[in-house]
C-alpha positions as CSV (number, residue, x, y, z in Angstrom):
1,X,20.1,-0.3,-15.1
2,X,17.7,2.5,-14.4
3,X,18.5,6.1,-15.4
4,X,19.7,8.5,-12.8
5,X,16.4,10.6,-12.9
6,X,14.3,7.5,-12.4
7,X,16.3,6.4,-9.4
8,X,15.9,9.8,-7.8
9,X,12.2,9.7,-8.4
10,X,11.9,6.2,-6.9
11,X,14.0,7.1,-3.8
12,X,12.0,10.3,-3.1
13,X,8.6,8.6,-3.6
14,X,9.5,5.7,-1.3
15,X,10.9,8.1,1.3
16,X,7.7,10.1,1.3
17,X,5.5,7.0,1.6
18,X,7.7,5.7,4.5
19,X,7.2,9.1,6.2
20,X,3.5,8.9,5.7
21,X,3.3,5.3,7.1
22,X,5.3,6.4,10.1
23,X,3.0,9.3,10.7
24,X,0.0,7.1,10.5
25,X,1.5,4.5,12.9
26,X,2.4,7.3,15.3
27,X,-1.1,8.7,15.2
28,X,-2.7,5.3,15.7
29,X,-0.5,4.4,18.7
30,X,-0.9,7.8,20.3
31,X,-4.7,8.4,19.8
32,X,-6.0,4.9,20.2
33,X,-8.2,3.8,23.1
34,X,-6.3,1.3,25.3
35,X,-9.0,-1.3,25.4
36,X,-10.3,-1.9,21.9
37,X,-7.7,-0.2,19.6
38,X,-10.3,2.2,18.2
39,X,-9.1,5.6,17.1
40,X,-10.4,8.5,19.2
41,X,-12.1,11.5,17.5
42,X,-9.0,13.6,18.0
43,X,-6.9,10.8,16.4
44,X,-9.4,10.7,13.4
45,X,-8.9,14.4,12.9
46,X,-5.2,14.0,13.1
47,X,-5.3,11.2,10.5
48,X,-7.4,13.3,8.1
49,X,-4.9,16.1,8.5
50,X,-2.0,13.7,7.9
51,X,-3.7,12.5,4.7
52,X,-4.3,16.1,3.5
53,X,-0.7,16.9,4.4
54,X,0.5,13.8,2.4
55,X,-1.4,15.0,-0.7
56,X,0.1,18.5,-0.4
57,X,3.6,17.1,0.3
58,X,3.4,14.9,-2.8
59,X,2.3,17.8,-4.9
60,X,5.2,19.9,-3.8
61,X,7.6,17.0,-4.3
62,X,6.3,16.4,-7.8
63,X,6.7,20.0,-8.7
64,X,10.1,20.2,-7.1
65,X,11.3,17.1,-9.0
66,X,9.9,18.5,-12.3
67,X,12.1,21.6,-11.9
68,X,15.2,19.8,-10.6
69,X,15.2,17.0,-13.1
70,X,14.3,19.3,-16.1
71,X,17.2,19.5,-18.5
72,X,17.5,22.3,-21.0
73,X,17.8,19.8,-23.9
74,X,14.4,18.4,-23.2
75,X,12.7,21.2,-25.2
76,X,10.3,22.0,-22.4
77,X,11.4,25.6,-22.3
78,X,10.8,26.1,-26.0
79,X,7.3,24.7,-25.7
80,X,6.5,27.2,-22.8
81,X,7.9,30.1,-24.8
82,X,5.9,29.1,-27.9
83,X,2.7,28.8,-26.0
84,X,3.1,32.1,-24.2
85,X,3.7,34.1,-27.5
86,X,0.7,32.5,-29.3
């Protein structure tokens, strides 16, 4: 069985990817030309924005998980204090 922290990381990662896929599908269906299923220029800009947003979202999620799942017994606080005094 997986550890609790690993399960939380998996669920969060899968949820964010599903949100990204849903966003991409919504953009594709909203901004596609009706005849040939080609993305319009506005849709392309929206898609680039969604990809940039996805990168920023994953960065925030990663930082948030690092703080939430950090336990005092891991020794991470001691390393930070030692490097700041050196």
